C-alpha positions, 0 to 999 in steps of 0.5 A, a space after each residue: 500500500 502506498 500512501 501519498 501525503 499532500 499539505 495545503 497551507 500547512 507545513 508538512 513536518 516530519 512529525 505530522 507526516 509520521 503521524 499520518 503514515 501511522 494512522 492511515 497505514 493502520 488500515 493496511 491490515 484491513 486491505 491485505 487481501 487487495 494489497 497482495 495484488 498491489 492495487 491499493 493506493 492512498 492519497 491523503 491531504 491535510 491542511 488549513 481551510 483558512 489563514 485568517 481564522 485561528 479558532 474553530 474547525 480550521 484544519 481539514 483532512 481528506 483521504 482517497 483509497 483506490 481499490 479494485 473497482 472502487 474509490 473510497 473517500 473520507 474527509 473531516 474538519 476539526 480544530 486539530 489536524 491530528 483529530 481530523 486525521 483520526 476521524 478520517 481513519 475511522 470513516 475509512 475503516 467503516 467504508 472498507 468494511 462495507 466494501 469488503 462485505 459487498 465483495 465477499 460471496 
């Protein structure tokens, strides 16, 4: 599984990059059946929604997972980029479980 990370209006620090790779990479065990074919690709984008505001949901995380015959997507806005990444991971986990239920005979 390859994970591509993009930062928009935000510095992608090594700590943030490692955090995203750890959290989104944890989904790899759910995708092992599809990853054996090398068909799983993940694109993650983290960033600030605005430069002017300093309170509220100013951070955004979104992820797209390309699987055989489907693309799963999740996004979330929050006050902390790490919380947004955690919520995206949880949403993707639910989407992957739905996809796997449809794929099994």
